[in-house]
PyMOL CGO cylinders between C-alpha atoms (Angstrom):
from pymol import cmd
from pymol.cgo import CYLINDER

trace = [
    CYLINDER, 84.72, 100.61, 88.24, 86.94, 100.30, 91.32, 0.3, 1, 1, 1, 1, 1, 1,
    CYLINDER, 86.94, 100.30, 91.32, 86.37, 97.56, 93.92, 0.3, 1, 1, 1, 1, 1, 1,
    CYLINDER, 86.37, 97.56, 93.92, 84.31, 98.48, 96.92, 0.3, 1, 1, 1, 1, 1, 1,
    CYLINDER, 84.31, 98.48, 96.92, 86.37, 98.73, 100.11, 0.3, 1, 1, 1, 1, 1, 1,
    CYLINDER, 86.37, 98.73, 100.11, 84.82, 96.43, 102.75, 0.3, 1, 1, 1, 1, 1, 1,
    CYLINDER, 84.82, 96.43, 102.75, 83.17, 98.19, 105.65, 0.3, 1, 1, 1, 1, 1, 1,
    CYLINDER, 83.17, 98.19, 105.65, 82.79, 97.06, 109.21, 0.3, 1, 1, 1, 1, 1, 1,
    CYLINDER, 82.79, 97.06, 109.21, 80.07, 97.39, 111.81, 0.3, 1, 1, 1, 1, 1, 1,
    CYLINDER, 80.07, 97.39, 111.81, 81.22, 98.78, 115.15, 0.3, 1, 1, 1, 1, 1, 1,
    CYLINDER, 81.22, 98.78, 115.15, 78.99, 98.26, 118.18, 0.3, 1, 1, 1, 1, 1, 1,
    CYLINDER, 78.99, 98.26, 118.18, 80.21, 100.92, 120.52, 0.3, 1, 1, 1, 1, 1, 1,
    CYLINDER, 80.21, 100.92, 120.52, 79.65, 101.54, 124.21, 0.3, 1, 1, 1, 1, 1, 1,
    CYLINDER, 79.65, 101.54, 124.21, 80.44, 105.04, 125.54, 0.3, 1, 1, 1, 1, 1, 1,
    CYLINDER, 80.44, 105.04, 125.54, 80.69, 105.52, 129.31, 0.3, 1, 1, 1, 1, 1, 1,
    CYLINDER, 80.69, 105.52, 129.31, 81.09, 108.64, 131.41, 0.3, 1, 1, 1, 1, 1, 1,
    CYLINDER, 81.09, 108.64, 131.41, 80.32, 109.29, 135.10, 0.3, 1, 1, 1, 1, 1, 1,
    CYLINDER, 80.32, 109.29, 135.10, 77.96, 106.32, 135.30, 0.3, 1, 1, 1, 1, 1, 1,
    CYLINDER, 77.96, 106.32, 135.30, 76.14, 107.17, 132.07, 0.3, 1, 1, 1, 1, 1, 1,
    CYLINDER, 76.14, 107.17, 132.07, 76.26, 104.70, 129.21, 0.3, 1, 1, 1, 1, 1, 1,
    CYLINDER, 76.26, 104.70, 129.21, 75.34, 105.17, 125.54, 0.3, 1, 1, 1, 1, 1, 1,
    CYLINDER, 75.34, 105.17, 125.54, 75.40, 102.36, 123.03, 0.3, 1, 1, 1, 1, 1, 1,
    CYLINDER, 75.40, 102.36, 123.03, 75.61, 103.15, 119.33, 0.3, 1, 1, 1, 1, 1, 1,
    CYLINDER, 75.61, 103.15, 119.33, 76.34, 101.39, 116.00, 0.3, 1, 1, 1, 1, 1, 1,
    CYLINDER, 76.34, 101.39, 116.00, 78.66, 102.92, 113.42, 0.3, 1, 1, 1, 1, 1, 1,
    CYLINDER, 78.66, 102.92, 113.42, 79.45, 101.56, 109.94, 0.3, 1, 1, 1, 1, 1, 1,
    CYLINDER, 79.45, 101.56, 109.94, 82.94, 102.59, 108.84, 0.3, 1, 1, 1, 1, 1, 1,
    CYLINDER, 82.94, 102.59, 108.84, 85.73, 101.34, 106.57, 0.3, 1, 1, 1, 1, 1, 1,
    CYLINDER, 85.73, 101.34, 106.57, 88.38, 101.36, 109.28, 0.3, 1, 1, 1, 1, 1, 1,
    CYLINDER, 88.38, 101.36, 109.28, 89.08, 102.06, 112.91, 0.3, 1, 1, 1, 1, 1, 1,
    CYLINDER, 89.08, 102.06, 112.91, 90.22, 105.61, 112.25, 0.3, 1, 1, 1, 1, 1, 1,
    CYLINDER, 90.22, 105.61, 112.25, 87.00, 106.43, 110.41, 0.3, 1, 1, 1, 1, 1, 1,
    CYLINDER, 87.00, 106.43, 110.41, 84.98, 104.95, 113.27, 0.3, 1, 1, 1, 1, 1, 1,
    CYLINDER, 84.98, 104.95, 113.27, 86.74, 107.12, 115.85, 0.3, 1, 1, 1, 1, 1, 1,
    CYLINDER, 86.74, 107.12, 115.85, 86.24, 110.25, 113.70, 0.3, 1, 1, 1, 1, 1, 1,
    CYLINDER, 86.24, 110.25, 113.70, 82.51, 109.50, 113.49, 0.3, 1, 1, 1, 1, 1, 1,
    CYLINDER, 82.51, 109.50, 113.49, 82.23, 108.81, 117.22, 0.3, 1, 1, 1, 1, 1, 1,
    CYLINDER, 82.23, 108.81, 117.22, 83.97, 112.11, 118.17, 0.3, 1, 1, 1, 1, 1, 1,
    CYLINDER, 83.97, 112.11, 118.17, 81.93, 114.00, 115.55, 0.3, 1, 1, 1, 1, 1, 1,
    CYLINDER, 81.93, 114.00, 115.55, 78.64, 112.73, 117.00, 0.3, 1, 1, 1, 1, 1, 1,
    CYLINDER, 78.64, 112.73, 117.00, 79.46, 112.23, 120.68, 0.3, 1, 1, 1, 1, 1, 1,
    CYLINDER, 79.46, 112.23, 120.68, 82.56, 114.42, 121.32, 0.3, 1, 1, 1, 1, 1, 1,
    CYLINDER, 82.56, 114.42, 121.32, 80.64, 116.54, 123.83, 0.3, 1, 1, 1, 1, 1, 1,
    CYLINDER, 80.64, 116.54, 123.83, 79.78, 113.39, 125.79, 0.3, 1, 1, 1, 1, 1, 1,
    CYLINDER, 79.78, 113.39, 125.79, 83.41, 112.19, 125.86, 0.3, 1, 1, 1, 1, 1, 1,
    CYLINDER, 83.41, 112.19, 125.86, 85.26, 115.52, 126.47, 0.3, 1, 1, 1, 1, 1, 1,
    CYLINDER, 85.26, 115.52, 126.47, 84.58, 117.97, 129.28, 0.3, 1, 1, 1, 1, 1, 1,
    CYLINDER, 84.58, 117.97, 129.28, 84.49, 121.80, 128.91, 0.3, 1, 1, 1, 1, 1, 1,
    CYLINDER, 84.49, 121.80, 128.91, 88.29, 122.01, 129.60, 0.3, 1, 1, 1, 1, 1, 1,
    CYLINDER, 88.29, 122.01, 129.60, 89.04, 119.59, 126.70, 0.3, 1, 1, 1, 1, 1, 1,
    CYLINDER, 89.04, 119.59, 126.70, 89.97, 116.64, 128.92, 0.3, 1, 1, 1, 1, 1, 1,
    CYLINDER, 89.97, 116.64, 128.92, 88.82, 113.15, 128.04, 0.3, 1, 1, 1, 1, 1, 1,
    CYLINDER, 88.82, 113.15, 128.04, 86.18, 112.10, 130.53, 0.3, 1, 1, 1, 1, 1, 1,
    CYLINDER, 86.18, 112.10, 130.53, 84.71, 109.01, 128.96, 0.3, 1, 1, 1, 1, 1, 1,
    CYLINDER, 84.71, 109.01, 128.96, 85.71, 105.59, 127.77, 0.3, 1, 1, 1, 1, 1, 1,
    CYLINDER, 85.71, 105.59, 127.77, 85.04, 103.87, 124.44, 0.3, 1, 1, 1, 1, 1, 1,
    CYLINDER, 85.04, 103.87, 124.44, 84.73, 100.11, 124.09, 0.3, 1, 1, 1, 1, 1, 1,
    CYLINDER, 84.73, 100.11, 124.09, 83.65, 98.45, 120.90, 0.3, 1, 1, 1, 1, 1, 1,
    CYLINDER, 83.65, 98.45, 120.90, 83.08, 95.21, 119.03, 0.3, 1, 1, 1, 1, 1, 1,
    CYLINDER, 83.08, 95.21, 119.03, 84.11, 95.04, 115.37, 0.3, 1, 1, 1, 1, 1, 1,
    CYLINDER, 84.11, 95.04, 115.37, 82.11, 92.92, 112.87, 0.3, 1, 1, 1, 1, 1, 1,
    CYLINDER, 82.11, 92.92, 112.87, 82.96, 92.58, 109.17, 0.3, 1, 1, 1, 1, 1, 1,
    CYLINDER, 82.96, 92.58, 109.17, 80.12, 93.19, 106.83, 0.3, 1, 1, 1, 1, 1, 1,
    CYLINDER, 80.12, 93.19, 106.83, 79.65, 90.68, 104.01, 0.3, 1, 1, 1, 1, 1, 1,
    CYLINDER, 79.65, 90.68, 104.01, 79.83, 92.07, 100.50, 0.3, 1, 1, 1, 1, 1, 1,
    CYLINDER, 79.83, 92.07, 100.50, 78.47, 88.86, 98.98, 0.3, 1, 1, 1, 1, 1, 1,
    CYLINDER, 78.47, 88.86, 98.98, 74.86, 89.50, 100.07, 0.3, 1, 1, 1, 1, 1, 1,
    CYLINDER, 74.86, 89.50, 100.07, 72.62, 90.10, 97.10, 0.3, 1, 1, 1, 1, 1, 1,
    CYLINDER, 72.62, 90.10, 97.10, 68.94, 90.82, 97.20, 0.3, 1, 1, 1, 1, 1, 1,
    CYLINDER, 68.94, 90.82, 97.20, 66.68, 89.93, 94.35, 0.3, 1, 1, 1, 1, 1, 1,
    CYLINDER, 66.68, 89.93, 94.35, 63.10, 90.75, 93.73, 0.3, 1, 1, 1, 1, 1, 1,
    CYLINDER, 63.10, 90.75, 93.73, 61.01, 88.35, 91.67, 0.3, 1, 1, 1, 1, 1, 1,
    CYLINDER, 61.01, 88.35, 91.67, 57.67, 89.41, 90.44, 0.3, 1, 1, 1, 1, 1, 1,
    CYLINDER, 57.67, 89.41, 90.44, 55.35, 86.74, 89.17, 0.3, 1, 1, 1, 1, 1, 1,
    CYLINDER, 55.35, 86.74, 89.17, 53.01, 87.90, 86.51, 0.3, 1, 1, 1, 1, 1, 1,
    CYLINDER, 53.01, 87.90, 86.51, 50.27, 85.78, 85.01, 0.3, 1, 1, 1, 1, 1, 1,
    CYLINDER, 50.27, 85.78, 85.01, 48.63, 86.42, 81.70, 0.3, 1, 1, 1, 1, 1, 1,
    CYLINDER, 48.63, 86.42, 81.70, 45.07, 85.30, 81.23, 0.3, 1, 1, 1, 1, 1, 1,
]
cmd.load_cgo(trace, "trace")
């Protein structure tokens, strides 16, 4: 089993002509984050002539791979 590549949370703010959209994307690197943003919001960032019309700003937060969740079920026998 290969090690899991750590992913990051990107809190992204997209702005265009006074409009603002804030989204969250989970991706393994910056390139993957940009691909996802343009896949989902490319029409918001690019005009009909193909020119960039918006700006992207973001905050990058590493996700912890050490978080484990356990479920304990208490059963009683009578």
